[in-house]
C-alpha positions as CSV (number, residue, x, y, z in Angstrom):
1,X,-0.9,6.5,37.6
2,X,-2.4,5.6,34.3
3,X,-5.5,7.9,34.9
4,X,-3.5,10.7,36.3
5,X,-1.4,10.2,33.0
6,X,-4.5,10.2,30.9
7,X,-5.8,13.6,32.8
8,X,-2.7,15.4,31.9
9,X,-2.3,14.3,28.3
10,X,-3.0,17.6,26.1
11,X,-5.2,16.8,24.1
12,X,-3.8,19.1,21.0
13,X,-0.8,16.5,21.1
14,X,-2.6,13.7,20.7
15,X,-4.6,15.0,17.6
16,X,-1.8,16.4,16.1
17,X,-0.2,12.8,16.5
18,X,-3.3,11.4,15.0
19,X,-3.5,13.4,12.2
20,X,0.3,12.4,11.5
21,X,-0.1,8.6,12.0
22,X,-3.5,8.4,10.4
23,X,-1.8,9.8,7.1
24,X,0.9,7.6,7.5
25,X,-0.8,4.8,7.9
26,X,-3.4,5.2,4.7
27,X,0.0,6.1,2.8
28,X,1.5,3.3,3.9
29,X,-1.7,0.6,3.3
30,X,-2.1,2.2,-0.2
31,X,2.0,1.7,-1.0
32,X,1.4,-2.0,0.8
33,X,-1.4,-2.8,-1.5
34,X,-0.6,-1.5,-4.8
35,X,3.4,-1.7,-5.0
36,X,4.5,-4.5,-2.3
37,X,1.9,-7.2,-2.3
38,X,2.3,-9.6,-5.0
39,X,-0.5,-10.4,-8.0
40,X,-2.9,-12.9,-6.2
41,X,-2.0,-15.5,-8.6
42,X,0.7,-18.8,-7.9
43,X,4.1,-18.2,-9.1
44,X,3.3,-14.7,-9.8
45,X,6.7,-13.5,-10.2
46,X,6.6,-15.4,-13.7
47,X,4.1,-13.5,-14.8
48,X,5.2,-10.8,-17.4
49,X,4.4,-7.8,-20.2
50,X,5.9,-7.3,-23.4
51,X,5.9,-4.2,-25.3
52,X,7.5,-2.6,-28.6
53,X,9.2,0.5,-29.3
54,X,8.0,1.3,-32.9
55,X,6.6,4.9,-33.1
56,X,9.4,6.5,-30.3
57,X,7.4,5.4,-27.4
58,X,6.7,2.0,-25.9
59,X,3.5,0.7,-27.0
60,X,1.3,-2.6,-28.6
61,X,2.7,-5.4,-30.6
62,X,2.1,-6.5,-34.0
63,X,1.1,-10.7,-33.7
64,X,4.1,-11.9,-36.1
65,X,6.6,-9.9,-33.8
66,X,4.4,-11.8,-30.6
67,X,5.1,-15.2,-32.3
68,X,8.7,-14.7,-33.2
69,X,9.4,-13.6,-29.6
70,X,7.6,-16.3,-28.1
71,X,8.6,-19.0,-30.4
72,X,12.7,-17.9,-30.5
73,X,12.9,-17.4,-26.9
74,X,13.9,-19.9,-24.6
75,X,13.3,-17.6,-21.2
76,X,9.7,-17.1,-22.5
77,X,7.3,-19.9,-22.2
78,X,4.3,-18.7,-23.5
79,X,2.7,-15.2,-24.8
80,X,-0.9,-14.3,-25.6
81,X,-2.1,-11.0,-27.5
82,X,-4.8,-9.1,-26.4
83,X,-6.9,-6.6,-26.6
84,X,-9.8,-4.4,-24.7
85,X,-13.0,-3.0,-26.2
86,X,-16.4,-2.4,-25.2
87,X,-19.2,-4.2,-27.1
88,X,-23.1,-4.4,-26.7
89,X,-24.6,-7.2,-24.7
90,X,-28.2,-8.3,-25.8
91,X,-30.2,-11.7,-25.4
92,X,-29.8,-11.6,-21.4
93,X,-32.5,-8.9,-20.5
94,X,-31.7,-5.4,-21.0
95,X,-28.9,-4.3,-23.3
96,X,-25.7,-2.9,-21.9
97,X,-22.3,-2.2,-23.0
98,X,-19.8,-4.3,-21.3
99,X,-16.2,-4.4,-21.2
100,X,-14.5,-7.1,-23.6
101,X,-11.2,-8.6,-24.1
102,X,-10.2,-10.3,-27.3
103,X,-7.2,-12.7,-27.0
104,X,-5.0,-14.7,-29.1
105,X,-5.1,-17.7,-26.6
106,X,-6.1,-18.5,-22.9
107,X,-5.4,-16.5,-20.4
108,X,-6.2,-18.9,-17.3
109,X,-3.1,-21.1,-18.0
110,X,-0.9,-18.3,-18.0
111,X,-2.3,-17.0,-14.6
112,X,-1.8,-20.9,-13.3
113,X,-5.7,-21.0,-13.0
114,X,-8.3,-23.3,-13.6
115,X,-12.0,-22.4,-14.8
116,X,-14.7,-22.5,-12.0
117,X,-17.0,-23.9,-15.1
118,X,-16.1,-25.7,-18.3
119,X,-12.9,-24.7,-20.0
120,X,-10.7,-22.0,-21.0
121,X,-10.3,-20.2,-24.6
122,X,-7.6,-22.1,-26.6
123,X,-5.1,-21.0,-28.9
124,X,-6.3,-22.5,-32.1
125,X,-10.0,-20.7,-31.6
126,X,-8.9,-17.2,-32.9
127,X,-8.2,-16.0,-36.4
128,X,-10.1,-14.9,-39.3
129,X,-12.8,-18.1,-38.9
130,X,-12.5,-17.7,-35.0
131,X,-14.8,-19.5,-32.7
132,X,-17.7,-17.2,-31.6
133,X,-17.5,-18.3,-27.7
134,X,-16.8,-16.7,-24.6
135,X,-15.3,-17.2,-20.9
136,X,-17.2,-15.0,-18.8
137,X,-16.0,-13.8,-15.4
138,X,-17.3,-14.9,-11.9
139,X,-19.4,-11.9,-11.5
140,X,-21.0,-11.9,-14.9
141,X,-22.0,-15.6,-14.1
142,X,-23.5,-14.6,-10.8
143,X,-25.3,-11.3,-12.0
144,X,-26.3,-12.0,-15.1
145,X,-26.9,-15.8,-15.1
146,X,-27.6,-16.3,-11.7
147,X,-24.9,-18.7,-10.9
148,X,-26.8,-21.4,-12.7
149,X,-24.6,-24.6,-13.1
150,X,-25.6,-25.3,-16.3
151,X,-24.5,-21.9,-17.6
152,X,-22.1,-23.8,-20.1
153,X,-23.9,-23.5,-23.4
154,X,-25.6,-20.5,-22.9
155,X,-26.1,-17.6,-25.6
156,X,-26.5,-14.2,-25.9
157,X,-25.6,-11.3,-28.6
158,X,-22.2,-9.6,-28.5
159,X,-22.7,-6.3,-31.2
160,X,-25.4,-8.4,-32.8
161,X,-23.4,-11.8,-33.2
162,X,-24.3,-15.0,-31.2
163,X,-21.6,-16.4,-28.8
164,X,-22.1,-19.3,-26.4
165,X,-20.4,-19.4,-23.0
166,X,-17.7,-22.0,-22.9
167,X,-16.3,-21.3,-19.3
168,X,-16.4,-19.5,-16.4
169,X,-13.5,-17.6,-14.6
170,X,-12.4,-18.7,-11.2
171,X,-13.6,-15.6,-8.4
172,X,-10.0,-14.4,-8.2
173,X,-9.4,-13.8,-11.9
174,X,-9.3,-10.1,-13.4
175,X,-7.3,-9.1,-15.8
176,X,-7.5,-7.1,-17.7
177,X,-8.9,-5.6,-14.4
178,X,-12.5,-4.1,-16.0
179,X,-13.3,-6.9,-18.4
180,X,-16.0,-9.2,-17.7
181,X,-16.0,-11.4,-20.5
182,X,-13.2,-12.9,-22.9
183,X,-13.6,-14.0,-26.7
184,X,-11.1,-14.8,-29.4
185,X,-10.0,-12.3,-31.6
186,X,-11.5,-12.8,-35.3
187,X,-10.6,-10.9,-37.9
188,X,-8.0,-10.8,-41.1
189,X,-6.1,-8.2,-39.6
190,X,-2.7,-10.3,-39.9
191,X,-2.7,-10.4,-43.7
192,X,-3.7,-7.1,-43.9
193,X,-0.8,-5.4,-42.8
194,X,1.4,-8.0,-40.9
195,X,4.4,-6.6,-38.9
196,X,3.0,-3.1,-39.7
197,X,-0.5,-3.6,-37.5
198,X,0.8,-3.0,-33.7
199,X,-2.8,-3.5,-32.1
200,X,-2.1,-6.0,-29.2
201,X,-1.1,-5.6,-25.7
202,X,1.0,-8.8,-24.4
203,X,1.2,-11.0,-21.5
204,X,2.9,-14.4,-20.7
205,X,5.1,-16.5,-18.8
206,X,8.6,-17.2,-17.8
207,X,9.8,-20.6,-18.5
208,X,10.4,-22.2,-15.0
209,X,13.9,-21.4,-13.8
210,X,13.9,-18.8,-16.3
211,X,14.6,-14.7,-15.0
212,X,13.8,-11.5,-16.2
213,X,16.9,-10.9,-17.1
214,X,17.5,-13.4,-19.6
215,X,14.4,-12.7,-21.3
216,X,15.2,-9.0,-21.8
217,X,18.6,-10.1,-23.1
218,X,17.0,-12.7,-25.6
219,X,14.5,-10.3,-26.7
220,X,17.5,-7.9,-27.6
221,X,18.9,-10.3,-29.6
222,X,15.7,-11.2,-31.3
223,X,14.5,-7.6,-32.2
224,X,17.9,-7.3,-33.9
225,X,17.5,-10.3,-36.0
226,X,14.1,-9.0,-37.0
227,X,15.3,-5.6,-37.8
228,X,18.1,-7.0,-40.1
229,X,15.6,-9.2,-41.9
230,X,12.6,-6.8,-42.3
231,X,14.0,-3.4,-42.3
232,X,10.5,-2.1,-43.6
233,X,8.8,-2.8,-40.4
234,X,11.0,-3.3,-37.9
235,X,13.7,-0.9,-38.0
236,X,15.0,0.3,-34.8
237,X,12.2,-1.6,-33.4
238,X,13.1,-2.9,-29.7
239,X,11.1,-5.2,-27.2
240,X,10.5,-4.3,-23.4
241,X,10.4,-7.4,-21.1
242,X,8.7,-6.7,-17.6
243,X,6.9,-8.2,-14.7
244,X,3.3,-7.9,-14.9
245,X,3.1,-6.3,-11.8
246,X,5.5,-3.4,-12.2
247,X,3.9,-2.8,-15.8
248,X,0.4,-2.6,-14.0
249,X,1.6,0.0,-11.4
250,X,4.0,1.6,-13.6
251,X,2.4,5.0,-14.0
252,X,1.7,5.6,-10.0
253,X,5.2,4.2,-8.5
254,X,6.7,7.0,-8.7
255,X,4.0,9.2,-7.7
256,X,3.4,7.3,-4.7
257,X,7.2,7.5,-3.5
258,X,6.9,11.0,-3.6
259,X,3.7,11.2,-1.6
260,X,5.0,8.6,1.0
261,X,7.9,10.8,1.5
262,X,5.8,13.6,1.7
263,X,3.5,12.3,4.5
264,X,6.5,11.0,6.7
265,X,7.9,14.5,6.6
266,X,4.4,15.6,8.0
267,X,4.6,13.1,10.9
268,X,8.3,13.8,11.4
269,X,7.1,17.7,11.9
270,X,4.0,16.4,13.9
271,X,6.4,15.1,16.4
272,X,8.7,17.8,16.3
273,X,5.9,19.7,17.6
274,X,4.7,17.3,20.3
275,X,8.1,17.1,21.5
276,X,8.2,21.2,22.1
277,X,4.7,20.9,23.9
278,X,6.4,18.0,26.1
279,X,9.1,19.6,26.8
280,X,7.4,22.8,28.1
281,X,5.4,20.3,30.1
282,X,8.1,19.0,31.7
283,X,9.6,22.3,32.6
284,X,7.1,22.6,34.8
285,X,6.7,19.2,36.7
286,X,10.3,19.6,38.4
287,X,8.5,19.6,41.4
288,X,6.7,16.1,40.9
289,X,9.8,14.8,39.7
290,X,12.1,16.1,42.7
291,X,9.3,14.6,45.1
292,X,9.9,10.8,43.1
293,X,13.5,11.4,43.5
294,X,13.5,12.3,47.1
295,X,11.2,9.4,47.6
296,X,14.1,7.2,46.5
297,X,13.1,6.9,42.7
298,X,16.2,6.5,40.6
299,X,17.2,8.6,37.3
300,X,16.4,5.3,35.4
301,X,12.9,5.3,37.1
302,X,12.4,9.0,36.7
303,X,13.4,8.0,32.7
304,X,11.0,5.1,32.5
305,X,8.1,7.2,34.0
306,X,8.5,9.8,31.3
307,X,8.9,7.5,28.4
308,X,5.8,5.9,29.5
309,X,3.4,9.0,29.5
310,X,5.1,9.5,25.9
311,X,4.1,5.9,25.1
312,X,0.3,6.5,26.6
313,X,0.2,9.4,23.9
314,X,1.6,8.0,21.3
315,X,-0.7,4.7,21.7
316,X,-3.8,7.3,21.9
317,X,-2.7,9.0,18.6
318,X,-1.9,5.8,16.9
319,X,-5.4,4.4,17.8
320,X,-7.0,7.5,16.8
321,X,-4.8,7.9,13.6
322,X,-5.6,4.1,12.6
323,X,-9.1,5.3,12.8
324,X,-8.7,8.1,10.8
325,X,-6.8,5.5,8.1
326,X,-9.5,3.4,7.8
327,X,-11.8,6.2,7.4
328,X,-9.2,7.9,4.5
329,X,-9.5,4.4,2.8
330,X,-13.0,4.1,2.5
331,X,-13.3,7.7,0.6
332,X,-10.6,6.8,-1.3
333,X,-12.1,4.7,-4.4
334,X,-14.6,7.8,-4.5
335,X,-11.8,10.5,-5.3
336,X,-9.4,7.4,-7.1
337,X,-11.3,7.5,-10.5
338,X,-9.6,4.4,-11.5
339,X,-6.3,6.2,-11.8
340,X,-4.5,3.8,-8.9
341,X,-4.3,0.2,-10.2
342,X,-5.1,-2.5,-7.7
343,X,-7.0,-0.4,-5.2
344,X,-9.0,-3.1,-4.3
345,X,-6.0,-4.8,-2.3
346,X,-5.5,-1.4,-0.1
347,X,-7.1,-2.4,3.3
348,X,-5.6,-2.5,6.9
349,X,-4.2,-6.0,7.6
350,X,-2.0,-7.3,9.6
351,X,1.5,-5.9,8.2
352,X,-0.2,-2.2,8.5
353,X,-1.1,-2.7,12.0
354,X,2.4,-4.2,12.5
355,X,3.9,-1.1,10.7
356,X,1.6,1.3,12.8
357,X,3.0,-0.6,16.0
358,X,6.5,0.4,14.7
359,X,5.6,3.9,14.1
360,X,4.0,4.2,17.5
361,X,7.5,2.8,19.2
362,X,9.5,5.2,17.2
363,X,7.2,7.7,17.8
364,X,7.4,7.6,21.6
365,X,11.1,7.3,21.1
366,X,11.5,10.4,18.9
367,X,9.4,12.9,21.0
368,X,9.9,11.5,24.4
369,X,13.6,11.7,24.5
370,X,14.3,15.6,25.4
371,X,11.5,15.5,28.2
372,X,12.7,12.0,29.6
373,X,16.1,13.6,29.8
374,X,15.1,17.1,31.5
375,X,12.7,15.7,34.3
376,X,15.4,13.1,35.0
377,X,18.2,15.5,35.8
378,X,16.0,17.5,38.8
379,X,17.5,17.5,42.4
380,X,16.0,16.9,45.8
381,X,15.8,21.0,46.5
382,X,14.3,21.6,43.4
383,X,10.8,20.7,44.2
384,X,10.9,22.0,47.2
385,X,12.2,25.6,46.2
386,X,9.4,25.7,43.4
387,X,6.6,24.6,45.7
388,X,7.8,27.2,48.5
389,X,8.9,30.0,46.5
390,X,7.4,30.0,43.1
391,X,11.2,29.8,41.3
392,X,11.4,28.1,38.1
393,X,12.7,24.6,37.0
394,X,15.7,23.6,38.3
395,X,18.1,20.8,37.1
396,X,21.3,19.4,38.7
397,X,23.9,22.1,38.9
398,X,25.8,23.9,41.9
399,X,23.0,26.6,42.1
400,X,20.4,24.1,42.8
401,X,21.0,23.2,46.8
402,X,19.3,22.3,50.2
403,X,16.3,24.6,50.7
404,X,17.1,27.3,53.2
405,X,15.8,30.4,54.8
406,X,14.0,29.6,57.8
407,X,10.0,30.3,57.4
408,X,10.0,29.7,53.9
409,X,11.5,26.1,53.8
410,X,8.9,25.2,56.6
411,X,6.0,26.5,54.8
412,X,7.2,24.9,51.3
413,X,7.7,21.9,53.3
414,X,3.9,21.9,54.4
415,X,2.6,22.5,51.0
416,X,5.1,20.1,49.4
417,X,3.9,17.2,51.9
418,X,0.3,18.5,51.5
419,X,0.4,17.1,47.8
420,X,1.4,13.8,49.2
421,X,-2.2,12.4,49.0
422,X,-2.4,12.7,45.5
423,X,1.1,12.3,44.2
424,X,2.8,9.7,46.6
425,X,0.7,6.8,45.5
426,X,1.4,7.3,42.2
427,X,5.1,8.0,42.9
428,X,5.3,4.6,44.7
429,X,3.8,2.4,42.4
430,X,4.1,3.7,38.7
C-alpha cells in the first residue's frame, strides 16, 4: 500500500506543501532564535537596559543620572554606562579599525560571567585619569594573540595610545554584539556639562528577588525627584527600564510578528489548494473505495486510509520544507545586513523540528478531512457501476443501488475482478 500511495501522490501537491512548510519553518526558526530564546547568560531575565527621554525620544543617559538611579533604587543592583566607537589598532601586525566599547565599570559581573583569563575592568578604573587597560574578546585573543596563555600584560596601541591586556572575555560573551575590546572610559566629560551630557547607553542587573515593575516604579519616582531638584537639565526627563532582551530585539519584534502572520497565511492557502487537489482526486477513486467496502472495510478503515495518504503527503512536504528552511537560513545572513539582532541563534534545533512535526500533523488533519469524508461515503454499487458503465462518482444515497442491467453488470463485474490483482492486497493489508 505504501508504494501505491507514493506512486499516486500529486507532485504539485508535495511542492506546494514544501514551499508553505519551508517558509513557515524558516520563519519560526527566526522568531524562536531572535525573540523566544533567552539570552545565553545565567539568570538572563535579571539583565536590564535603561534609557532616558530628554529630547522627545528615548535615548542615552548622563552619568550623574545613572549614579542617582543606581544608588537610589532598591530594585536595581548595579548599572554600567557604556558607549561604542571605532578605534585604530596598531602594534599587533597590520593596522586595523576595530569596534571598542568604553565602560564605567565591568560588564562580566553584570552578565554573571568570569573572565577566561585575567580579570574584568573595575569601576574605579575609569574617569579623567582612567587606566589604559583592555579586556579583549575571546575571538580577538585567538585571532590576534594566537590564543597565548601569557596574553595578560601584552601591549598594543589604540589611536596611538598604549594599552595593556588585563583579561580575556569568555567565549560566550558578546555584548555589545560587534565589540572586540572593552576599555575604561577616559575623559573629563562629567565636569564639562554634567547632567546635560547624555552620552551613555546603560545596562545593569536587578536586585535578587526584584522585578522589572518594581524597578520601573522606582525609576519614575527618582526621575520626578531629580526633575524637582535639577530643573535646568531634568525638566520632563523620564527613565525607561526594560529587559535587555526586549531592548535588543525591540526594533524587529513587531516586524517579525507581521511576517510570521503573513507566512502562516501562505501555509493556509497552500493547504486549501492541496485539499482541493485531493478532493478532486478522491472523486475519481470511488470505485477503489467501493471495492474496499465490498471486501469488508469499515467506514473507519476507509477514513484511516484516506488520512494515511494525506499524512504521507504531509510528511513528504514537511521533509522537503525542512530542507528548504535550512537553505533559507543559510543565505539569510547574507541579506540581513546586520538589521536582525541575535541572528547567530537562529538554527534548526529540536524546538523547530517539534514545530514542524506539529505543523505536519495539523496540515494532515486540515487538508485530509474533506477527501476522507467523501471516500468513506461510497457504496458497494458505486465501484461496480463506475467500472462497468463509466458513471461518475456515487456516494450513499437512494440513487445508488445494486448494479443491474444484465450484460452490463457482468462485464462490469469482470472488469472489477480483473483489477483484483493490483488492488486486493492493498485493500486487505492497508
